[in-house]
Every structure is written in structure tokens, then in C-alpha cells.
LUMFI-303515 format. One record per atom (N, C-alpha, C): z, y, x; residue in one letter. Coordinates in steps of 0.2 Angstrom, whole numbers, plus 5000, padded with zeros to 4 digits. Layout:
residues N
ZYXA/...
***
This chain:
residues 277
476244994949X/476845014954X/477244954954X/477544944960X/478044894961X/478644914965X/479244914963X/479844924967X/479944874971X/480044884978X/480244834983X/480944824983X/481244764982X/481944754981X/482044694986X/482344704992X/482444654997X/482944594994X/482844534996X/483244484994X/483944484997X/484444484993X/485144494996X/485344434999X/485644445005X/485844385010X/486544375008X/486744345003X/487444325001X/487544255000X/488144225000X/488244155000X/487844114995X/487844144989X/487544114983X/486744104984X/486544144989X/485744144990X/485544104996X/486044064999X/485944035006X/486043955005X/485543915008X/485643845009X/485543835016X/486043805020X/485943775026X/485543715026X/485043705030X/484643645030X/484643605037X/484443545037X/484243515043X/483643525046X/483543585049X/482943615051X/482543645045X/482143695046X/481743725040X/481243675037X/481143615041X/480643565038X/481043535032X/481643525032X/481943495026X/481943545020X/481943605022X/481843655016X/481143645013X/480643635017X/479943615014X/479943555009X/480243505012X/480343445008X/480743445002X/481343485002X/481743494996X/481343534991X/480943584993X/480543614988X/480043564984X/479743524988X/479343474985X/479643424980X/480243404983X/480643354979X/480943384973X/481143444973X/481443484967X/480943504962X/480343534964X/479943574960X/479243544958X/479043494963X/478343474962X/478243404958X/477943404953X/477743344950X/477043324951X/476843264951X/476143244952X/475643284948X/475143314951X/474643344947X/474743424947X/475343444949X/475543514949X/475043554954X/474843614953X/474443654958X/474943674963X/474743674969X/475143694975X/474643734980X/474743794981X/474343844984X/474543844992X/474043834996X/474143835004X/473643875007X/473743895013X/473243925017X/472743875020X/472143905022X/471643855025X/471443895031X/471643865037X/472143805038X/472843815037X/473243765037X/473943765035X/474343725040X/475043735040X/475443695044X/475443625042X/475243575046X/475043505044X/475643465042X/476243475045X/476843435043X/477043465036X/476943525034X/477143545027X/476643515022X/476043505024X/475543475020X/475743395019X/475943365025X/476243295024X/476843295019X/477343345020X/477943345016X/477743345008X/477343395007X/477143415000X/476743354997X/476243325001X/475843264999X/476243214996X/476843204998X/477243144995X/477343154988X/477343214985X/477443224978X/476843234974X/476243224977X/475643214974X/475343274970X/475443334973X/475143394970X/474443394970X/474143444967X/473443464967X/473343524972X/473143514978X/473143564983X/472543614981X/472743674982X/472143734981X/472243774988X/471743774992X/471843814998X/471443884998X/471743925001X/471443995002X/471344015009X/470744035010X/470444055017X/470944105020X/471144085027X/471544135031X/471144135037X/470844195038X/470344205044X/470444275046X/470444285053X/470444355056X/471044395053X/471644365053X/472244395050X/472144425043X/471744395039X/471644415032X/471744355028X/472144355023X/472144305018X/471844325011X/471444285008X/471044305003X/471444314997X/471644374996X/472144384990X/471744394983X/471144404984X/470744404977X/470744334974X/470644284979X/470644224976X/471344194974X/471844224978X/472444204976X/472644224969X/472444284967X/472644314961X/472244274955X/471644254956X/471344214951X/471644144950X/471944114956X/472244054955X/472944064952X/473244114953X/473844124949X/473844134942X/473244154939X/473144154932X/473144084929X/473044034933X/473143964931X/473843934932X/474343974934X/475043954934X/475143894939X/475043904945X/475243854950X/475943854951X/476243794953X/476943784953X/477243824959X/476843824965X/477143854971X/476543874976X/476743934979X/476243964984X/476643954991X/476343924996X/476743915002X/476343955008X/476644005011X/476344045015X/476744045022X/476344055027X/476644065034X/476344125037X/476644185035X/476344245036X/476344275043X/476844255048X/476944285054X/476744235060X/476244245064X/476044195069X/476044125067X/475544125062X/475444065058X/475343995062X/475643945060X/475543875063X/474943845059X/474343845061X/474143835068X/473843895071X/473643945068X/473143995070X/473444045074X/474044065073X/474344125076X/474244185073X/473944185067X/473744245063X/474344275060X/474344335059X/474844375056X/474544425050X/474944425044X/474744465039X/475044535040X/474644585039X/474944655040X/475344675034X/475644735035X/476144755030X/475744775023X/475144795023X/474844805017X/474744745013X/474544685016X/474444625013X/475044595011X/475644605014X/476244585012X/476544615006X/476344675005X/476544714999X/476144694993X/475544674995X/475044654989X/475344584987X/475544544991X/475844474989X/476444484985X/476944534987X/477544544983X/477344574976X/476844614975X/476644634969X/476444574965X/476044524968X/475844464964X/476444424962X/476944414967X/477444374965X/477844404959X/477844464959X/478244504953X/477844494947X/477144494947X/476644484941X/476644414939X/476844364943X/476744294941X/477444264943X/477944274939X/478644254941X/478644174939X/478144144936X/478244074934X/478044034941X/477744064946X/477544034952X/478044044957X/478243994961X/478744004967X/478344024973X/478544074976X/478244104982X/478744084988X/478444054993X/478844024998X/478544055005X/478944085009X/478744105016X/479144065021X/478744035025X/478943995031X/478944045037X/479544065038X/479644115044X/479944085050X/479644025052X/479943995058X/479744035064X/479244075064X/479044105071X/479144175071X/479444205065X/479444285065X/479844315070X/480344285073X/480644315079X/480344315086X/479744275086X/479444265092X/478844315093X/478944375091X/478344425092X/478344445099X/477744465102X/477744495109X/477844565109X/477544605105X/477644675105X/477844705099X/477644685093X/477844715087X/478144665082X/478644685079X/478944635073X/478644655067X/478644605062X/478444605056X/478944595050X/478944635045X/479444625040X/479344565036X/479944525035X/479844465031X/479644485024X/479344435020X/479244455013X/479844455009X/480344415011X/481044425008X/481344495009X/481144525014X/481344595015X/481044645011X/480544625007X/480244665002X/480444644995X/480644584994X/480644554987X/481244504986X/481544504980X/482144464979X/481844394976X/481144394975X/480844334971X/480644284976X/480644304983X/480344254988X/480844204990X/480644144992X/481044094995X/480844095002X/481344105006X/481244115013X/481544055017X/481144035022X/481343975026X/481443995033X/481943985036X/482044005043X/482343945047X/482343955054X/482643905058X/482943935065X/483343895067X/483643905074X/483243865079X/482843825077X/482443785082X/482043825087X/481743875085X/481243915089X/481643965094X/482243985092X/482544035095X/483244015099X/483443955097X/483943925101X/483843855104X/483743805100X/483543735103X/483343695097X/482743665098X/482443615093X/482943565091X/483243535096X/483743475094X/484243485090X/484443555089X/485043575084X/484843545077X/484143545075X/483943535068X/484343575063X/484343645064X/484743685060X/484243735057X/484243745051X/483843795047X/484143815041X/483843865038X/484143885032X/483643915027X/483843915020X/483443945015X/483743995012X/483444055010X/483744105007X/483244115001X/483544124995X/483144134989X/483544154983X/483244164977X/483644174971X/484144124970X/484744144968X/485344094967X/485244034963X/484844044957X/484743984953X/484243934956X/483843954960X/483343914964X/483743874970X/484243914973X/484643884978X/485143834976X/485343844970X/485843804966X/485443734965X/484843734962X/484543674961X/484343634968X/484143674973X/484043644979X/484643604982X/485243644981X/485843614984X/486043544981X/485943544974X/486043484971X/485643424974X/485043434975X/484543384977X/484743364984X/484843414988X/485043404995X/485643354996X/486143364991X/486743324992X/486543244992X/486043234988X/485843164988X/485443134994X/485243184998X/484843165004X/485343155010X/485843205011X/486243195017X/486943225016X/487143235010X/487743265008X/487843335011X/487743345017X/487743415020X/487443415027X/487243475029X/486943475036X/487543465041X/487243435047X/487743425053X/488243485054X/488843465054X/489343525054X/489443545062X/489343495066X/489443515073X/488943565075X/488243555073X/487743605075X/487943675072X/488143675065X/488343735062X/488843775066X/489343735068X/489943765072X/489643795079X/489243765082X/488943785088X/488543845087X/488143845082X/487743905081X/488143965079X/488643955075X/489144005072X/489444035078X/489644005083X/489944035089X/489444075093X/488844055094X/488344095097X/488244155093X/488144155087X/488044215083X/488544265083X/489144245085X/489744295085X/489644345090X/489244325096X/489144375101X/488444405100X/488444455096X/487744485094X/487444515099X/487744545104X/487444575110X/487044515114X/487344465115X/487044405119X/486444385115X/486544375109X/486044345105X/485344385105X/485544455104X/484944505104X/484544495111X/484944495116X/484644495123X/484344425124X/484544375121X/484244305122X/483544305118X/483544335112X/482944335109X/482444375112X/482644435115X/482144475119X/481844435125X/482344395128X/482144355134X/481644295132X/481744265127X/481244215125X/480544245123X/480644305120X/479944335118X/479544345124X/479844375129X/479544385136X/479244315139X/479644265138X/479544205141X/478844175138X/478844175131X/478344145127X/477644195128X/477844255129X/477244305130X/476944285137X/477344265142X/477044245149X/476644185148X/476944135144X/476644075143X/475944085140X/475944125135X/475244135131X/474744175136X/475044215140X/474544255145X/474244205150X/474644155152X/474444105157X/473944055154X/474144035148X/473643995144X/473044025143X/473044085141X/472344125140X/471944135146X/472344145152X/471944145158X/471644085160X/471944025159X/471643965160X/471143945155X/471143965149X/470643955144X/470043995146X/470144055148X/469544095151X/469244065157X/469644035161X/469344005167X/468943935165X/469243895161X/468943835160X/468543815153X/468743855148X/468443845142X/468043905139X/467943955143X/467544015140X/466943995136X/466543955139X/465843935136X/465843885131X/466443855130X/466443795125X/466943805119X/467343865119X/467743875113X/467843945112X/468043955106X/468244025104X/468944025102X/469344085103X/469944095100X/470144165100X/470744175096X/470944245096X/471644245099X/471744305103X/472344305107X/472944315102X/473444275103X/474044275098X/474444335100X/474744365095X/475244425096X/475944395096X/476044335095X/476744305095X/476644235093X/477244205092X/477244135091X/477144085096X/476844025095X/476743975100X/476043945101X/475543965097X/474943935096X/474343965098X/473843935101X/473143945101X/472743905097X/472343935093X/471843895088X/471143895091X/470943845094X/470243845097X/469743815092X/469143855092X/468543835088X/468043805093X/467843745092X/467343715097X/466843675093X/466243665096X/465743615093X/465943545094X/466443535099X/466543465101X/466943435096X/466843365095X/467243325090X/467943315093X/468443355090X/469043355094X/469443285093X/469243245088X/469643185087X/469443135093X/468743135095X/468543095100X/468843125107X/468843195107X/469043225113X/469843215115X/470143205109X/470943195110X/471043125113X/470643075111X/470743015114X/470643015122X/470143055124X/470043055131X/470543105135X/470743155131X/471243205134X/471943165135X/472143125131X/472743095131X/472843045137X/472243025139X/472242975144X/472443015151X/472243075151X/472443125157X/473043165155X/473443135150X/474143165149X/474043245147X/473543255143X/473443325140X/473443315132X/473943345129X/473943335122X/473743405118X/473443395112X/473343445108X/473243415101X/473243455096X/473243425089X/472543435086X/472143385085X/471443395082X/471443435075X/470943475074X/471043525069X/471043505062X/470743445061X/470643415054X/471243405050X/471843395054X/472443385050X/472743445047X/472443505049X/472743565046X/472443585040X/472043545037X/471643565030X/471943515025X/472143545019X/472343515013X/471743465010X/471143495011X/470543455009X/469943485012X/469443445012X/468843465015X/468943485022X/469143445027X/469243475034X/468743505037X/468843555041X/468343585045X/468343555052X/
***
């Protein structure tokens, strides 16, 4: 049995960051030493892989397919006491997959069973659901380190994000952040603070952008059906920003051709910590 205790959102548990990307780097800088085991999804957000790679961890990847993360393998890995588990559970970058509530609860049980490992949820896309919202892992457990951002719901150029986690973890991260930038841009913080004061506007705005991204996704899928139906496979996303296409074409070669016609995509090999597919 496991009692679910949400992480308290109080001042001592919050660190404002220069985008949630800075939070990823802070975690690596603060907690990862060369050779430490670091668990990531397969595939995983490639800029997170870049950030963590700077600290020379030993990556261990866990298959994430068909909206299912291999939790049996995760439990076996946790017995070896990895330093950190990095997860992107809602509308994952790059695949658009989402973990259901049952899997989220199983992850919380594992986080409680293995307190020596830091569990991190990158929640950059959680607000961009089309029809159904999913509960944050931090909404179930006080052991989770939660990364959030205003980039996706207000404006990327603000570079304003936040971390929420146990106060002793946040304290250490705060000390390290001081050596990087002293503090996050004050003007951006003041702007967002003014916006958030109008809760009715902010709620309506989030609903507006969800519908906008849903229309974008529907149009993209219509075009994919028209032009790539016989050359690629994909799963219809239920939120977020991404389509993950599987094709027999060498996407590194295709990218060079596509960019000449001003069409950009990210070749899939960069999303794998090791043994690219």
C-alpha cells in the first residue's frame, strides 16, 4: 500500500528558473557525477540528453512505446540505485505519448520504495491537452521534482520556468543557480505575475491555446494522411506539440533534402541516449 501525498506548493519548495531547460541542467550540475546511473525514456527529449551528457552519466534507457513505460525494467534498475530518473509523462517530447493514471501511481510507489533515487517529471506540455487532463506526478507524491514552464502557455521568449520539489533539494539547487545567473530575469517574472493575477483570463487563454494546438494537430494529421500514408506510421497525439513518425527512410539523408525546400524536422536518432533507432 502507498499513501498518495501531493507535493506542497509553498515558497520553500519552489525555484524560479530561466525556462524549465535550466532546471534540467541544474539537476545535472548539482547531483550527477561522472559514471552515475541516469534513467531516461527510449526515446527521450534530446535537449535533456544533451544537458545531462555534460556531466558524463551512464545512461540507462527504458522503452516507452504505445503509451506504456516498461516499469518492470525500471524496478530492476532501481535496485542498482541510480542517481536520477527523468520522465516526460504527458504528451512526451518527441513521441506525444502519455502515461495513464495507473502507471503514474505505480511510479509513485517506486519513488517511495527507492528514496535514494531522484524522480523528475518534466511537465512542459501538461497544460496542452486536447480533451483530457492528466494528473501531475507531483500531484500524487511529495518525493517528485516537478519541472514546469510558461514557454508553452504564454511565450517561449519569456524564458521563465519553475521547479517544485522537496525543500532540501530546492535549497541545494538554489545555491548552485546563484553561481549561474544570480537570479532569473525579474522583468519576465513581473510580467507573468501580472498575467496570473487575472485567473479568469488565464483559464480562458489556456483553453484557447488548447483548441488552437488541437486544430494544428488535426490539420497536420490530415496532410500526413494525404502525403505520407504509405511511407510512415504515427500515433494521433492527444495533446502537446509533436508527431513522431516511423519510416524506413534514412531521416538524416532526408533532412538535408527537406531543409533545401524549407521544411524542417528533427531526425529521430538524436532522441536516443544510446543505440539510436
